[in-house]
Every structure is written in structure tokens, then in C-alpha cells.
N, C-alpha and C positions, 0 to 999 in steps of 0.2 A: 805591949799594951793589949787589953782585951775588951770585947764588947761587954756591956752589962747584960748578963744573961737574963732572958725572960722568955716565957713561952710565946708571948705575943710577937716578940722580935723574930724568933725562930720560924713561927708559922707564916708571918708576913713575908719574910725573905724567901721562904719556900714557894709561896703562892704567887708572889708578885715578880718573881725573877723572870725576865724575858731574855732569852739567850740568842745571840747572833754572833757566831764565831767568825771573827774577821782577821784573826792571826793565822796565816797560812803556814804550812810546813816547808814551803819553798825557801831555799837558803838565801834568796836575794830579796825576800819580802821586807819592806820597811817596817820596823817594829814600833816606832814611837812617833806620835804626832809632834812635829816640831823638831825632831832629831835631824841634825844637819847632814849626816851620812847614814844611808840605810844600812842596817846590820842584818846578818843572816839569823834566821830563827833557829833555835836549838830544836832538833828533831826529837820526837818522842819515840824511843826505841821499844821494840817488842821482843827484846833479846834478853840474854842473861846479864845480870848485874854481878860482876866478879871483882876480886881484888887484883891489883897489878901483879902481886906475888903469885897468885894462882895461874895467871897466864904465863908468867916467866918460868915457873917450875913445872907446869903441866901443859906445855904448848901443844903437844900432839892431841891432847884431849879436846882442845878448842879450835884446831885447824879447820878453816872453812866456816866457822860460826861467827855470827855477829854478836859482839859483847859490848858492855859498857863498863869502863873503868873510871876511877876518880883518883887523881894524883897531882902532885906538884910537878910542873915541868922542871927537868933537871938540867938539860943542856940543849941548846939549839945547834943542830948539825948543819942544816942548810935552810934556804928560804922556805922550803916546804916540809921540813922534817925537824923533829926534836925527840928527845928521849924522856921517859918517865920511869920512875923506880919506886917500889913500895918501901919506904923508909922504916916502916914498922918491923921489917924482917931483915936482919943483918945478913949481908951477903947476897941479897936478891939482885939478880942481873937486870940491867936497864932494858926497857923495851923501846924500840924505834917506832915512832908514830909518823906516818906519812899522810900529809894533809891532801886528801883527794876530794875535798868538798867543792873545789872550784872557786873558793873565796879565800883571800888572805886572812891570816890569824895573827893578832898581836898578843903574844904571850904576856901574862901578868908578871911584873917584876917585884912584886911585894910578897911573894910566897903564897899567893892565893892559888887554890887548886884549879884544875881544869877537868871537865868531864868529856871523855872521848868515847864515841860510839863508832865501831867499825869492825871489819873482818880480820880475824886472826890469820896470819900467814907466817911461814918462814921466809924472810926477806931474800929475794933474788933480784939483784939490781937490774938485769936485762929485762926481766918480766915487768917490773914496775915501770921502767922507762917506756917500754912498748905499750903498756896499757894506759898510762896516765900522762905521758909526755910532759914530765915535770922539769926536764933539763937539769937533772941531778949531776953533780960532779962525781964521777966514778971513784976517784981516789978517796973521797971522804967516807965511802961506804964499805971499804974493804973489811973492816972489823965487824960489820953487821951482816955480812953475807951468810945466809942460812941460819940466821938468828931470829928470835921472835920479833914480829912486827905487827902493828895494827894499821890497817888501811882505813883511815878515818872518813866516815860519812858525815859526821857532825862533830864540832868542837865548840864547847861553850865554857865560859868562865864559871866556876862553881864556888862562890863565896858562902860563908855561913850566914844564917838569918840575921844575927846581930851585926854583922859587917854591913849588911844592906840598910838596916835601920839607923845605924850610927853614922854612916857615911854614904848616903844614897846618891849624892851627886856623881860619885865615881862610877856608878853602875847604871844610871839612867840610860835607856836606849840600847843596851847591849843584850845579846842573847845570853840567858842565864840558865843554869841547871843547879837548883838549890835542894840540898838534902837536909831534912830535919824531922823532928818529932812533932806530931800534931798535938798541940796544947789543948785547943778547944775547937769543936765543931759548932759553928754559930748559925748554921742553916744549910740548905741543900748545896749551896755553892760558895760558902764562906767559912774559912777557918783560919786559925793562927798557927804558925810554926814556933816552937819553943826556942828560946835563947837563954841558955844557962851558962855558956862557956865564956862569953865576952862580958867583962865587967862593965856595967852601965848599959849593956845592950838591951833592946826591947824586942818583944815577940813581933813576928812579921805577919801582917795581914795578907791573906791570899784570897783572890776572887777567881772562880773558875768560869771560863767563857763557854765551856761546853756543858750540856746537861749532865747531871750526876749519873743518870741512867746509862749514859754512853761511856762512862769511865769506870775503872775498878772501884769497888766499894772501899771506903776508908773509915777508920775509927780513931778515936782519941788514944794517944799513946803509941800509935803506929809510926814507924819511920817511913817516910815517903820521899820520892824525888819529884820535883816540880820543875817543869820547863816553861819559860815564858819571858816576860819583859817587865822590868820595874819602871814605875812611873809615879808621879805625884797623884794623890787622891783628890780629884776634882770631879764632883758629882756630874756637872753639866757635860763634861767631856766624856765621862764613862757612859752616860746615857746615850749620847749622840753616836759614839763610836762602836759601842758593844751592845747596845740595847738594854743595858741594865736599867731597872726602874724600881722605885720605892714609894711607899705611902709617905705622905707629908711628914708625919711624925718620925718615921724611920729615917727618912732623908735628913731631917734636922739633926738627929742623933749621930748619924754617920759623919755629917759635915763637922759637927762639933768635936767629934773624937779624932777624925783622921784628915781633915782638910790640909792639903799640901804636904802631908806626910807620905812616906813611901808605901805603895801597895804593889804586890806582885800579881800581875794579870796572867793567870796560868792557862796555857793552852792544853797542857797535859799534866795529870797527877797520877802517879802509879806507885805501888809498893816497891820499896828499894831494899836490896840486900847490901848496898854500899854503906858502910858506916858513916854516920853524920859527924864524927869527931875529927875528920880530916886524916891525912896520911902523913 
């Protein structure tokens, strides 16, 4: 779904937008008003966006670097570890992900991607145990010794825009990392992510909580990654919790268009080299 474009709408949104960022980057911040269990916020990386295959095939190039990958979880190894593999590349070796976020992660069972940000290492069981005290079972990691691993600083479910608009209840209150193409810029802090892959899916409305001047410039047609939280669009709550405000006419239009429909409240938006068509 898209706003009805008009110069008045764009100017009003730009001038009247009052920003108060209340979503922290702390992993234990409660993300959604009314959510029964606080969820960790997906951190906004300042690192390289790479494919899983690049890390697996060129590990030495990335050793010690913080990278972001997006992939489907392949196999759970232990309570704090799982593997990912780039299925687009035949024969690509799996990468062990070690959850060092300090928070448990429930991996999606429906084939949804996850986005992982962390340091690339060659896995050494003794070093990981000493540094992170994760109580790993030594026998389970024999095959991963000195193999590529990602020490995760943040882990977030990474659905497609259409998956959020068609089934929002499944994602409300969870830390999300959504990659997609900007369909339309509707103002300084408002845009939609295009959904062309899911039949019946609708474009996803995104509202930025931080001033556009504090984030990388974006443009229509660009592929971006957005980290934030999905919630129903309720004007009164957005005004109270985030400081958003609109003129009466604009507010009426937004309420008519989006009330109780999903909106992604974005803490961070940045250009992404990760393909938005999944792995």
C-alpha cells in the first residue's frame, strides 16, 4: 500500500515530524508496548554486509572483522550455536554461529531468514569457552574446530516485507532486520519497502525514529536494511511513545490508510549489500 503522493503531504511530514528516539540498541530493551516478554533490539551494524558464501570461501580475508550475513538457519548444534549456509552456492561449507549476545534466540522453523552480525573467527573450542562461558559440549564441536565461525553480537529474524504485511501477528514485538527495495519516499522519515515476491503481499510502511540527517541518505529504488520493531499503526500511541506528530488533515489520512495495519518503526536504516531475495 502507498500514500497518495502530494507535495503538501511530503512537506508537512518533513516540517512537522518531531523525533524522539526511544528504541535503544541495548539487547534487553523492551521493544513493543504491551508485549508480554521484552525482546532484544536488533543492533545497527557499521560493518560489512557480505554473503555467507564469501565468509566461508574467503575466511582469512574477514578474520577479526565484524560482518553481517543473512541466511536460513540450517542446523541447531547446541543451545547457543547453530549453522548457516549459502544455499545459492552449491558446495558452500556451513558456518557455525555462536550466540554471544547474552540473550536466548528462538530460531524460526518456517524457513525465514535470520540476520547475524558478529566477528569472523576460526572456531577454537577452548577460546570460545574461556571468553564466553557458554557451557558448550566439547564433543559436538570436533568437526567445527578451526573452521569458519561467527561470534554473534546480534541476531534478528529477517522476513521479507510481504511476510510482515500478510502475517503481522507472527512478528509483532520481535527484533527484526528487514531488507528490501525502497518503493517510495513519502517524506523525511517515511517510506515504503517494495513487495513483489509474495503473491498478495503489500508494500511495508516504515517510519524512522531518528532524524534523516543522522542516518545515511537513501533514495527510491535503493536496497536497504532496516532494523526495528513491527507494531500496529495507532496514531495516539506513536505520538505518545515516539513524539511523532501530524497536522489534522495528515493525521486523518494516515489513520484512514494504515490504522491497525503493520508499520515498521525503524531505529536504523542503511544501504545494504545483502540481496533482498533471500538465500
